[in-house]
N, C-alpha and C positions, 0 to 999 in steps of 0.2 A: 274448274276442274271437278269433274266425278269423285264422288264418294268411295274412297278406296277403303276395302277392309282391311283390320290386320292380324297377322298370324304370327304368334311369337317363335322363334326358332328354339329348341329344346336344348338345354345347357347340360355338360356335362363339366361340372365345375373342379371338380378333381384332377380329369382328364387335361383341363386347361390349364390348370396350376402347373403341373407335370411339364406341360410343354411348353410355359413358359419361364422354366426354372434353366439356370445355366448348367451346361455340360460340367458333370463332376470327372474331373480327370485324376486317377488313381496316383498318388504318391508313394514310391515307394521309399524306406528308412533310405537318410543320410543324402537324399536328393537335394535342389537348391530349393530355397523357398525363400521369398522375398522378406520374409519376417525371421527367419531363422539366422539368429548372428554367426558372422564370419570369425572360423578361429584361425589363425595362422600359428605353425608350428616350425620354429624355425631350428634346423640344424647345422654348424658351423664345422667345417671340414677345413683343414690345412692343406694347399696342394702349391711346391715349386713351381714357378715359371719360369719362362727362358731366361730373363736375368733374375731370376734369384730370388724374387719377392713372394714372399705368400698373398694369398688372397682367399676368402673365404666364400663358400657358397650357399646360400637358403633357398630350402624347399618350402614349400605351402601348400594345403590344400587344397584352397579356393583360389588364392592371387599369390604371383612371386613377389609382388612389390608388400614392401613392410610398411606400417606403419611411421612415418618419421615421428610422431609424438611419443613412441613406445623406445626413441632411443633413450630417452630421459634417464627408462628404469632399467639400463644395463651400463648408463656411464658414458656410453659413446657420444652424448651430442657435444657440441663445442665447450659451452659452458664447464659442464664435468672435467673435460680431457684438459680446459686452461687451467682448472682447480688441482686436479690431480699432478700436475707438472709443479705446482709449486714447492718449494723448500719447504717439509715440514719442522726442519731446523731452524730456520728462519722465524718461521711464525713462531715456534714457541719462546722464542729468544726474546723477542718482541712485548710479550707478554710477562716483565718482571714483576718481582716484588714491589718496588716503589710504586709501580702505575695502581697496583692493586691499593696500596696505603692512600695513595693520595685520592681515588673514585669512594673508596669508604669514607674519608674526612670530608668530600666535597656531600657525599649522603647525608653526614651528621647535621650540615650545618643547614640544609633546605630541605631535608626530608625526604624518605622515598617515597613518598605521595608529590612532590612536586614535578614538573613535566621537565622532562632533560632538556638542555638548552639542545643537545645534538636533534630532536625530533624537532624543535623551534627551526634551527637552523637549516635543515632542510627541505623548508617551506618559505624559507626567506630566498633562497637561491633559486627556488623553483619559481616562484611567481614574479619576482624582479628582476626582471633582464632586458637587453638594448640589444637595438642592430647598430647606435652610435659608434664611430673609433673611439678609442680609448689612448690615456697613454700612462707613462709610469717613469720614475727618477731611477735607477739601481745604481749603488757605490758601484766604482771603478777605480777609486784609488788605490796603490803599491802600500800593502805594509811599510813601516818605518822602521828602520834598524833599530834593532834591541841597544840597549845601556854597554858600553863600551868595555866596563869596568866590573869585577864582580862585587866591586868594594862599596858599589852606587849608596848611597842614602835614600832611606823609604820616602821622603821628600819627594826627590829625584824619580822616584817611578811614580809617584802622584804623579808629578808633572809630565812625566812622559804619556802618560794615560789620558790625560785630561788633554795634551797635544792631540793625541791621536783621533781625539773625540771632536776636535776644533776643526782638523781637516778630513775629518767626514762630514760636518756640517758645511764646511765650505771649500771644501778640496774639489777634485775633479768628479762630476758625474753624466751620466749619459740618461737623457731622456728620448724613450722610447715612446715613439708617435704611432697612427694610426693601428692600433690593435684593436683586433678582436675581441669578443667576450671571453671566448677560451683561449684567446692566446692570453690576454689579463690575466684570467684564474691560472692559467699555467705557468706564468712569471712567479705569481704570489704563491703558488705551490714551490717552485723552484728557489724563492728567499725562505719559505720555513724549512726545509730541507736544508739550507745554507745553515740558517740558524743552530739546526740539531749538529749538524755538521763540526759546524766553529767549537758547539759546546763540548759537544765529545771529542775536542782535539783540544780542550783545552787554552779554547782562545775567544775567553770571557768579552773581552771587549770588542768584538769584531762581532758577536752575537748582541751585545747591546747596540753596536752600530746597525744592526739589519733594523731591530728593532722601533728604533728611532726615526729608520727610514721609512719606513712602513705605516708609523703612526703618522707622519706627515701628510700622508697620502689621504685620511679621512678628513684634511680639509681643504681638498677638492671636490666642489658640488658641480663641477662644468656637467656632467651627465648625471640629471637630477635622478633618475628613476632607479639608475644602477645604485646607485648610494645603499641602500638597503644591503645589497649582496655586496656592499663592496665593505660593507662595515663588518659583516658575517666573518668574511675572508680575512680581514687585518685582525681582528678581536681572535682568530683560531690563532695567528703569529702570538699573539701579545700573551693569550691562555697557556698557550706551549710556555713562551719565556717567561713567565707567572712559577709555573710548575715547576721549569726546570731551578730555578732560584731556590725555591721552598724544598726541593728535595735536597739539594745541595747543602743547606744548612742546616735539613733534617739530619743530614747521615754526619756532621760535624757535631753532634750532640751525643752521638753516641759512641758508645767506648767497649771496651774490649766485655765487659760484663753484663751491662744492660743496655737494652733499647729506650729510647724515650718514649713514655707511654700515649697514646693517642690524645688524651684530654691533658698536655702537660700546660705547667704553669712557668711564667719567666724564669723563675728560680731553678727548673729544672735544666735551664738550658747554662753551657759554659762560656767562659767570655769568648773564646775562639769564633765560636759558631756568633756572640753579641758582635763583637767587631765587626767578623764580614756583612752582620747582616747591616751595623751602622755604614759600613762602606758602601755598599748596594744604595743607601736611601743618600747618602752625599754623593755618588756618580751620579744620580739622578737629577738629584737638586741643582747639580750643575749645566744642565740640559737649557739652554738660553730659549728655544720657542716652548709657547706655552701649552700648546697641542701636544706634543710627543711628552713632554715632562707629566702631563695629566695622566696621559692613557699609560707610561709607562708606569710610574708611582701607584696607580691604580693597581695594575697588573698584578704589582707584588705587594699587594698593602695586607695578604695573611702573614707577611713576614716579622708585622709588629708583634704579634702574639710572643714572639721572643725575645723582644725587648720589653715589654710591658702589657698589662693585662689590660689598661685604658688607652692603651696606643691605638686601635682600629677608630674606638671613639674620637678621642683628640683628632686625628687625621679627618674623620668625614668632613667636620665645618669648615676646614680649610680647603678639601677637594671640592666640595659644593661651590666657596665661594671662587674659586677658580673658574671653576665653567661660566660665572658671570661674565670673564674678560672675554671669553669668546663670541665673536662678533655674530657670523652667519646662524640666525636660529635655528636652523638642520644639523649642523653639527654640535649646536649647542644640547639641542634635545638628545640626540644620540649618543651624546658624553654620559648628560644623567641617566639616559640607559644603565652603559655600561657601568656605571659607580654602584647604581641599584643590584643589578645582577652579582654585585660581588659586596653586596652589605646587607641582604634579607635578614641575616639576623642579626646583625647590629643595627637595622633598622626598628627589631622588635624590643630588642634592648632600650633602644634611646625611648619607645613608645611607653616603656614601664619605668623609666627615670621622669619623665617630665610628668608623669602622674594627670595631672588636668588636662592635659591638652585631648579632650575627648572628639575633636573634629578631626586630629592628625588621625586617630583611632578608628575612627570613622573609613577616613579614606584609604588608611590600609588596608578594612576588611571591604572595600566596594573595588580597590584596585587591585590584591591577589588573588590566585587561585584559590578556588573554594576549596580544592584539598587540603591546601595548604593551612588555612585558616582553620578548617573541622577538627586535621590532627590537632592543632593546638586549640581546641575550643575553652576547654577549662583554663589555659593560662589570659585568653582573651575575657574569659567573666570574670577572672580576680581583675586586670586592669579595668574592666568598666565600674566594677565595684568601686576603685578608688577613685574615680574620677569627681568633677566637680558637677553639680547638675548645673550650676546656676548658667556653665559657657554653652553645655551642651546638652540635650534629653538623655537619660540614660535608657529611658525606651525607643528612640532611635538608634541607639548602639547595640540592642536588643535585638531591634527590626534587622538591621544589618548583620548581626550576626546570625540572627535566623535565615534570613534569605540566603546563606551560604550553606547552613547545614538541609534546608532544602535540596541543595544539589551535591551535596557531599556527606559521606558519613562520618559523621564524630568514631573515635574507639567504643568500642561497645560496652567496656567498663564505666564509661564515664556518661552513657548515655541518660540515664536516671536523673542525676547528678545536675547534668544541663537543665532539661528541662523543670525539673525541681528550682534551681536559682534564677530559670528566666522568668518561669510561671509567677514568683516571689515578688518580683518587680510590677509585670505586666497587670497583674490582678488589681493591685493596689492605685493602679491609675483612675484617676477620677471621668477624664473627659472622656466621653463615650468615642467621640472620633481619636483622639491619641488611640485609646483601649482598641478596638477594631482594625486600628491598622495595623499595628504591634500583635494581635493575636491572631490574624488572618493568617500571618505568615507562619507562625508555630502551629497553627494546626497541621501543616503541611508534615511536618519533622515529627509531632507525635502518632497522627495516623502510618507515619513509615517505620517507627520503630516500636511501636507501643498495642497492646490489643484495645477490644472494645470497651474495658475498665475505664482507662485514661481519656480516651476519645469521648467516651459521656461524661466524664468529669469537665471537660475541656467544653464541652457543648452546653452543659448546664451549666458555666462560668459566664458563657458569651451571654446564655439568656439573662441570667440574671443583672448583664451591667447595660445591655439591651433595652429590656422591659420597659424600666423606669422612664415617664415621661415621652414612652412612643418614641425613642433615640432611633432604635431601626431603619423607622422611615425614613432616614439619614445617608445611610448605610446599606441601602440594597446592593450595591456594586461589590463591598466588601463579604459581605453576608453569603451574594452567588459564589465568590471564590470560596469560601469556605467551604460549600457543598459539594461545589465541584471536585476540589480536593480531596472529600472524605469519600466518595463515591468512586475517584482514580483509583483510591487503595482498597477499599472494601468490596471485590468484585463477587463476594458471597453473601448475596442477597437475606439469602435468610440470618447473617450475623448483625449485617449492616440494618434490617429493621428491628432487632434485636433488643440494639441501642437506646435506651429507654429516651433521652433525650431528642432522636432523630427527629420523629414526628413534632414533637413542641416545637423544635427548632425551627420548622416547614412552616409552623403556623404564623411566625413571624413577618412573614412574605404576606402583606395586607392588600397590596397593590397586586390587582387583577394579572397583566401584563408581564410583570414582574415573577410574579407566581406560575403563572403558566410556562415561564420559561425555564423556571426553574424545575419544574415537574419534564418538561421537554429531556432535559440533561439527564433525569433520571431516568427516565425510560430509554433513551439511547444507551446510555449506559447498560442496563437489562437489558436490552437486544445484541450490543456487542458482547458480553461477558457470561451471559446463560448460557452454557452449554446444554444442559439437559432439562426436557420438560420438569413443569414443578407443580406439586400439590399441596406446598406447603400453606396452611392459613393464614401464616401470620405475612407472607409475602402477598398471597391473593390479595387478603384486607386491604393491604396497603396500598398493593400497586392498583388496586378500584377506586382506592379513593384519589389516586394522582388523577389515572387517568379521566377518572370522573372529574376531577378540575380540569383537564385539559377540555373534556367533552363541554362541558357546562360553557367557557369562553366563548363555542361560536354564536355569533347572530347573523343578521342580517347583513353586517357590514365586514364580516369574514374574508378575507381573497381567499380563490381557490387554492393556491398556494398552498397558504398556511389551512387549509382543510386537509389536502393531500396529505400534507406533514403528520398536522396529528393522524389521521387516519391509518397512516403509514405504522406509527409506534405503536397504537392501539393496538390493531391485527399484528404487530409484533408480539406483544403480550398475550393475546388469545391462542396464538398457535403456541405457545412456551406453556400452556396448561392444559395438563393431563392429568385424569384418574385413573390410570391404569385399566385394568378390564369393570370400574364399576363406572358403566357407558351411565345409568341412569343419572347420577352423579354430574357427568359431565353434559349432559343435558340440560341439567338446571344450571349449571354454570352460563349455558349459553342463552338460556332464557332471562337470567338474569342480565348477562350483558345485555340482550338485544333491548329491555326497558334503559339500563341507563346507557347507552348510545346511539340514540334512536335519530339523531340530529345528520348523525354523518351516514350515507349511502355507502360507501366503500367497505367501513365495519359490519355494514347488516349485510352485504356482497358476502361480505367474507365467513359470518356467522351463518350464510346459510348452506355454502360448502364444506364448512366445519362440519355443520349439521349431516350434512350427506353425505361425509366421508366416515364421518358415526356409523350410520346405517348403513356401510359397506363393510365397515370392519365388524359389523356387528353380524353380518354375513359371512364374515370370512370366519370368524370363531365356529359358527353353527354350519359353516361347509355347506350353504344353503339349505338346510334343512332346518327351518326354526321352527323352536316350539310355542305353545302358545302365548308364552312369554315374551320371547324374544319379536316374537310377529305383532305384538300390542306393541312394544318397544319404536319397531319401526315402522311402523303405521303412527308414532307420535311424532316422530323426526320429519315422517314426510307429511305431517299435518304442520307442524313449525314451518317448513319452508311455502308453505300452499298461503299460511298465516302473513307471512313476512314479504314475500315477493311483490303483491301489488301495494307496498308503502314504499318502494325506488320509483323513481322521476324516470329513469334513462330507459327508454323502450326497449332497445336492445337488448340491456342489461337484463331485465324483463323476460323477454322471450328468449333469452340463449338461459336463463335460469328456470324457465317454466321447463326445455327442453332436458336440462341435464338432469332437474329434479323427477321428471317425468323417466328418465331411464334409471334411473337409482331405486325407484319404485317399483317398474318395472324389473328390477334385476333383484328385489326382495319379493315376488309375486305379487305387489299391490296392483293387481289390475285395475279395478275401479279406480283408486288416485291416481296411476298415471293415464286413463284416459281425462280424470279431469284435467290434468297439470296441459295433456296436448289441445283438450277441448278451449281450456283458458289460453294456448298461445296463438290456436287462431282465431277466438276473436280478437287478440288484440292486434294482429296482421292490419285490418281496415285502420287502425290509427298511427301506423308506421310515418311520419311526415315526408314530405319529399326533400326537404335539406335538415340535416343533424348537424350538431355543432361538433368538431373535432380540434382539440387543441385552439381551443378559439375562433376557427374560422368551418363557416359555415360548406358543408361538402353533400354531395348527390346521394342520397341514400338507398337508391335500385340495388347495387352492388352488394349493399352489407347485407340487405334483404336477402336478397339473391344465394348468398353465402348461408345464412340461416335457414332457408326455405330447402337448399341440397342436404343441408344437416338435418332438416326434419324430414324428407324422404328419406335418408339412409336408418332412419328409425322406424319410420311406418312400416315398414316391410317385414318387422317383426311383432308389428303389435298386432295382438289377435283381435278381431273383432267382437264387438258387445251383439250376445245373444239377442237382443232385442231392439236391434237400432239397423240391421237390415249386413249388408254385405259391402265391405270397403266404408263404411261410415266415415271416418276419419277424411280420408281421401277425397271421398266426394264433397265435406263441409270444406275442405282445402280448396278443392278447387273452385267451389264455386268462391270463396272469398276473393282469389286469385285472377277470377272473372271479372268481379266488380269494382276491384283497386283502380284508382285512376294512374293508370301511367305516362309519362312523360309522351310526348308526339311523334319524339324521334327516336323514340328507343324500342331495342328489341329484347328487353330483359324477358318480358314477359311469354316470347315465344320460347326464348331458351331454357325459362322455367318449364312450360310445357313440354320440353324436350326432355328433361329432366324427371318427368313425369313420367312419359313414355318409357324410359330407362324402368322406372320402379315399377310399371303397369307391366312390364317383361320380365324381369323379375319374378313377381308374384305370379307369374301365370307357371314356372316351375314346377314339376311334383316335389324337390327339396330345394328349399331356400339355401343361399350362398354364406348364410350366417345364425343361428341364434344366439336364445339366450337360456343358460341352464335352468330348469322344470316351470319353463312358459313353454306350452305350445301355442307356434305359431298358425297362420292361416292353413300351409302345407300339410300339417297336422290336422289341423280341424277339418280341412273340406278334402285333404286326400285325393286332387285333382279332380274333383268332383266336376262335370260337365256345364252346370249353371252357374259356379262360380266362374269357370272358364267364361262363358259367354260374358257374363256381367261383366269381367275386365276387359274382353274386347269391346265391348260395346262401348266404355268409358276410351278404352285407345283411340278409335274410331271417333269418337269427339274430337279429343285432343285432337287429332292428326287434321280433322276439319279445321280447326282452331289456328293451326300452323302453316295450313292450306290456303286459309282465306289471307292469313295476315301476307304471305307470299305475294298473294294477288295485287294486293295492297299497294308492294314496293314495285310494280311496274313501271316506274317513273323513271325520268331522266336522271334526277338526282339522288335515287334510292338505288337505283340497278347495281351497287357494288354491294349494299347492303345482302339487296337480294341474291345474290350469286355467294357469298358467305352462309347464308343462312339454310340457301339452298342444299351447298356441298352438306352443312353441317347436318341437317335431316339425311340427307344421302348417307351418310357414314351412321347413323343412327340406326336407321333403318341394316345396313350393312352387319352393325354388330348384334342386334338385337332381333331383328323380322326373318322370319323366314322366308327366303327369295324364290323357295320353291315354286308359291304361289304367282299364278301367272299375274294377278293384279299390282300384286306389292311389289313384283319384280316390273313390271311396266313402270309403275309410280318410280322408283328407283332411275330406272334408264331417262324418265321422263326431266329428275331432278338434276339427274347429270349434264342433262343440255341445256338445261336451264340454267347452270351455276357457268356454263360456258357460252352463252347464249349473245349476250351484249361484251366479251371477250376481257370481262372484268376476275376473270378465275386467274389463280395463279399458277403459272405453267406449270415449275417444279412439283409447286402439291398434288397437280392431278395426275402428273407421272408419280410419284411415289403413290397416291393413292389405288391407280392400275395396278403398277408391279406386288403392290399386298394382294390384289384381289385375285391376280395370276396365281402367287404364293399360295393363298389359302386354298385356293381349287385344288392344289394336289394334296390336300388333307383328306381322311377317310369324308365319305358322307356330304362333299361337298364341291362335287360334281360338276353341279350344276351352276356354280359360279366360272366354270370356262366358257359356258354360253354368255353369261350374264357381260364376261371383260370384250368378248367379240361385237359384242351391243353397246359398247362404252368407248364412242371415236375421241382422241383427242382434237382440239381446236388448232387450225395453222393459221398462222400468223402472214397477214398478205400486206 
């Protein structure tokens, strides 16, 4: 191929930019816009239809369809309409005074902090379901006739009622089989309602029969996965029965003048109420089967309060022994659960009476909810103090108490006293392991409720106990937990590091890997919780020491993942340090950090980026007009980067940082320093290896080099020539490096790079460049379209074109025809975009490239068609008439 001269076409960038913009469509106020919220205005008017019904019409500004979710707001949704149809009088009647009194009494037993049974009930019913068929026995016997004479003795009345119970236990029953779960639930709810109806109609024996029958259902475990839900449903009936009996006896204690107090004693109960209460217990004692007798008695256990102060406590051992007679282990466990539900307060009282039973007390604190224990912390401390040391160590009891207080808060008035009482015992422990196991739990309580003064006291006490004989070496896990708990509650690191004993506490971590783990925990907390940049010297000195500890742990055997983690934490610290407008102090901090963290490359990279940002912030403050002082400062920043970059290992990391730092230097009018960065980058290109390690895998480097060079070319457009090095000296040096670089044998990256160089040179030949840097004169200002400059530019273009054409000739082989076609079309598009096709030789070259792309049938027909359509479209623009003739000379290949 002959040598073709290059002629760049003149570009009017502003006009091109305007022609590429989307057409602006004027939008009148109120017109539709996709981001405009839709507002619906609804107006309702009633009008009578033919049948006399009323209907409503609605009008909307944008759409006649009303949002279905908005119906909730006006009460027209089905649920709201259903609620509105309910009878308010019926709802009010259900909330009578006896229920309020009962709820209040329940809260006094378990405390307001205890989780309501209703919450647990819903969870159990939702979780334990079944698809198997269920069965249920229902009482179907008719009512017995009442006594014939009004003069029947009381014994006859009792005998009649017992016979009724026997009739129920032995009489006619109906067994319902093959019930679904929902049918079963419905039947149980019917029994619950029948119980209430029987009680309301004064049929007490019938109510008792229903309860007995329901209790028997708990002996059936045939569908075992449904048993928890069955337990919940049946115990609901038992609870209802127990409340009805309790309220009945309670109401009998009141006379016309006074009402029984909430916390009454048996002396306040009249004889009638006591007799009725005993009557109920005698009736229940006559039930012959064990399971219903146990459950029914447990349901009215509270009624013992009407008879004796110790009645409940006396019944507890007997009921517990009764459970031992239940053979099925599942039924037995649930029976114990029901008894425990009714006896929370009684269990507390029993722990107090047993006194020395520390094991039972520890079991209570481990099994009960933390809120329940925390509310009664002082009671538990009193019981712990009365326990005997020989059976179960007190420090383990305090540890169990501390675990609960870490989960729930005690009353505020008791908090300090609780800590004092606990720590009196803990600090007297001589065994370091016993001490640290207990102290570790109470540190969280101290951090949660007290200030740094109390925390400092606790840390000092830990140091005092764990330092002798280097006891801390055997307790690193507990010491680590203490550090984690402290930093979890102290998010203000200025407060944390002002705790006098915090850093001495860290000194106990003598083992390097444990020490590094603790430092990592502290840095993770700092990165997570530190919201604003800091310059607090206390924080900086402490965290520099911690980061230095992490950095110094790095050696030749450290894994790459560990290095990345450490670098991430140190970089997070560096990013959060800011001295505001004191830029010199900021640079001094970066200099110190560079000397401390020189073994972690990601940290050095972060420092270089931080210093470059510092230089740009200085430029922003000065609005680009540097004074002598700020000019010297930004040169110091540039020097910092220039000195640090060569110490990095990654080749592309260095290349990109040289380019980035050169751009920063250029923006701050440090032209000689920018040239030094760019020269360093050019000299580094020959060192780029053929393959590089990416995430543990070797990858070809040419694509990464191509990306870097394209960015470099974009920067070189605005770099002014050095007066002593000739025209386009940086471009020439880079072209020489590209020419000498050893490329892969079957690679076309070199030609693609040359194509990008051609684009750069074409942009450099324009009278005004596409972009500039403020207060930096680029070559368009220096040369002003000088003919000698344009001649040198065109000469370089011709050299690059010759290299491209020579490479295209080498691809005239069967195995390379596809590559030749693609490169030929790419070169054609470059000439079309940047060349002046009014030049005959350049025009002819473009035609030859078009034919070359289609010569061997390797071109994509759709691409060729679209390219030709684009040329025809452009030919209609002003000063583009010559493209019409070119389009006529570009035939499309036909497939035969």
